[in-house]
C-alpha positions in Angstrom: 128.9 14.2 13.5 126.5 11.3 13.1 128.0 7.9 12.8 127.7 6.4 9.3 127.3 2.6 9.4 127.4 0.4 6.3 126.2 -3.2 6.9 127.9 -6.3 5.6 126.1 -7.8 2.6 125.3 -11.3 4.0 124.0 -12.4 0.5 127.3 -11.6 -1.2 129.3 -13.1 1.6 127.3 -16.3 1.6 127.8 -16.6 -2.2 131.5 -16.2 -1.8 131.4 -18.8 1.1 129.6 -21.3 -1.2 132.4 -20.7 -3.8 135.1 -21.4 -1.2 133.2 -24.6 -0.1 133.0 -25.8 -3.7 136.8 -25.4 -4.0 137.3 -27.3 -0.7 135.1 -30.1 -2.1 137.0 -30.2 -5.4 140.3 -30.2 -3.6 139.2 -33.0 -1.3 138.1 -35.0 -4.3 141.6 -34.6 -5.8 143.1 -35.7 -2.5 140.8 -38.8 -2.1 140.9 -39.9 -5.7 144.0 -38.4 -7.4 144.1 -41.2 -10.0 140.7 -40.1 -11.4 142.2 -36.7 -12.4 145.8 -37.9 -13.2 147.1 -37.8 -16.7 150.5 -37.7 -18.4 150.6 -34.0 -17.9 149.4 -34.1 -14.3 150.7 -37.1 -12.4 148.9 -38.4 -9.4 151.2 -36.7 -6.9 150.7 -33.3 -8.5 146.9 -33.8 -8.4 147.2 -34.8 -4.7 149.4 -31.9 -3.7 147.2 -29.4 -5.7 144.0 -30.9 -4.0 145.6 -30.6 -0.6 146.7 -27.0 -1.2 143.2 -26.2 -2.4 141.6 -27.8 0.7 144.0 -25.9 3.0 143.7 -22.5 1.3 140.0 -22.5 0.5 139.2 -24.1 3.9 141.0 -21.2 5.6 139.1 -18.8 3.4 135.8 -20.6 4.3 136.5 -20.1 8.0 137.3 -16.4 7.6 134.2 -15.9 5.5 132.0 -17.9 7.9 133.1 -15.5 10.7 131.8 -12.6 8.7 128.5 -14.3 8.0 127.8 -14.6 11.7 129.3 -11.3 12.7 126.9 -8.7 14.1 129.3 -5.8 13.6 128.7 -3.3 10.8 130.9 -3.8 7.8 132.2 -0.3 7.9 131.6 2.6 10.4 132.7 6.2 9.8 132.7 8.4 12.9 134.7 11.3 14.5 137.5 8.9 15.5 138.1 7.4 12.1 137.0 4.5 9.9 136.2 1.2 11.7 136.7 -1.5 9.1 135.2 -5.0 9.4 134.9 -5.7 5.7 137.6 -8.4 5.2 139.9 -10.9 6.9 142.7 -8.4 7.4 140.5 -5.7 9.0 142.1 -4.2 12.1 139.2 -2.1 13.4 139.7 1.6 13.9 141.8 3.5 11.4 142.3 6.9 13.0 141.8 10.0 10.9 145.2 11.4 12.0 146.9 8.4 10.4 145.0 8.6 7.1 146.8 10.4 4.3 144.4 9.5 1.4 142.9 6.7 -0.5 143.5 5.0 -3.9 141.5 2.4 -5.8 142.6 -0.6 -7.7 141.0 -3.7 -9.2 139.1 -4.8 -12.2 135.5 -5.7 -12.8 133.7 -6.5 -9.6 136.9 -7.1 -7.6 137.6 -3.4 -6.6 139.4 -2.4 -3.5 139.9 0.9 -1.7 143.4 1.2 -0.3 143.6 3.5 2.7 146.9 5.2 2.7 148.4 5.7 6.1 151.4 7.5 7.7 151.6 4.6 10.3 151.6 1.3 8.3 153.5 -0.6 11.0 151.0 0.4 13.7 148.2 -1.3 11.8 150.3 -4.4 10.7 151.2 -5.0 14.4 147.5 -4.7 15.4 146.7 -7.7 13.1 145.2 -10.6 14.9 147.0 -13.6 13.4 150.1 -14.7 11.4 148.3 -15.0 8.1 146.6 -11.6 8.3 149.9 -10.0 9.3 151.6 -11.6 6.3 148.8 -10.5 3.9 149.0 -6.9 5.3 152.8 -6.8 4.8 152.3 -7.9 1.2 149.6 -5.3 0.7 151.9 -2.6 2.1 154.8 -3.7 -0.2 152.6 -4.0 -3.3 150.0 -1.2 -2.9 151.7 1.2 -0.5 149.5 0.5 2.5 148.4 -2.5 4.6 144.9 -1.2 4.9 142.2 -2.1 2.4 138.4 -1.9 2.3 136.6 -4.4 0.1 133.3 -3.1 -1.2 132.2 -6.6 -2.4 131.4 -7.6 1.2 129.5 -4.3 2.0 125.9 -3.3 1.2 127.1 -0.3 -0.9 128.4 0.0 -4.4 132.1 0.8 -5.0 131.7 4.3 -6.5 129.4 5.4 -3.6 131.8 4.0 -1.0 134.8 5.7 -2.7 132.9 9.0 -2.8 131.8 8.8 0.8 135.3 8.0 2.1 136.9 10.8 0.0 134.3 13.3 1.2 135.0 12.3 4.9 138.7 12.6 4.4 138.3 16.1 2.8 136.1 17.2 5.7 138.8 16.2 8.2 141.5 18.1 6.4 139.7 21.5 6.9 
């Protein structure tokens, strides 16, 4: 079989990165000048803590997103071994065909995700590179039934085409 490679959409990723940076700047403003945003409903300390949480969370998102912008890897590769996912922060590389039991989709509007169902969720959770990714994968497993997800927003392919492609490849392997 020929390898199918789907590149990352650098334009979409850069736009998401700009959004994360905007939230970091907004959070920093809340940290540096909490009195400017304080009110009876939102005291200074709440504004400060919210700003700090925003800087930390969106700063971390910015770092993960920046890694994708400068990555030379394909966003998604489908070959005889399985699906090699590099589409998001919790990507673990090769998802072997023998471990894939199916897929399901979830999301609304433009935020759609393909959940790759697996018979070996712990294997992929343990393969995670860092503490935060591991926690996110455990949460995904608990909520969606699998730690593995492919985010089409970061790929140069639309959601329905991606879903069809992966479904066809899974069916091919079952025969």
